N, C-alpha and C positions, 0 to 999 in steps of 0.2 A: 504494500500500500504506500509506503513512504516514497518509493521511487516515482510513483504517479503524482504524489503531492508535490515533490520537488520539481518535477517537470512542469507542473501547473504554475508555480510561482517563479520559475526561472526568469531572470532578467528584470524582475519587479522589485522595487525597494520595499523592504519589510520594515516600515517605519513605525507602525502601531500594532498593538495586539489585535485590534479589530481587523486590520488588513490581513494578518496572518490567518485568523479564524475564518474570514470570508474566502480567502484563497483555498484553504483546506476544504471548506464546505462546498466549494464549486468544482471539486475534483471528480471526474468521471473517467471511465475507461471504455474502450470499444466493446469489451466483454460484458459491460453492464454494471460494473462496480460504481456505486454512488456513495460518497462519503458525506456524513452529516457531522457538523461541528457547531459547537456553541461555547460561549465564554462563560465560565463559572466565576462569578464575582464574590462568592461566599468566602468567608474567612474561616480557616481551620486552625485548631490549636497545634502548636509546635511541640516537639519533644515527646510525643506519646510513644510509649514502648509497647511492643507486642510480645507477650510471653511465649515461651516455647510451647506451652499447652495450647494457646490460642492458634499458633501457627499449625500445630498438628491437627487441630480441629477443622482446618480449611480443607475443602474437597477440591484439591488441585490435581488436574489430570494433564499429562504431557500430550502435546499434539502428535499426530502421526508423522508429520515431517518436522524435523528439527525440534524435537521435544524439549531440548534444553532452552530454546528461545520461545517456542510457541506452546501455550498451555491455556487451559480453561479453569475457571473457578466457578463451580456450580453449587447450588444449595446442597446441604448435607442430606444423605439418604434417609 
């Protein structure tokens, strides 16, 4: 997906966050991929720690291709 996004904004100045979000959201491919993007202006607390037990409780599944990079997090069974 990232290669298509970077092709879409090639040669355009990325001067504002809104410009970046709009260019990402306007990305499509000939195969039918359409990307949706939006700016999240919420504030989130810094420094939160996730315990080992919380990490173990996540239902993380490696993708079929390049599972070390591609994965899904789904609701627990």
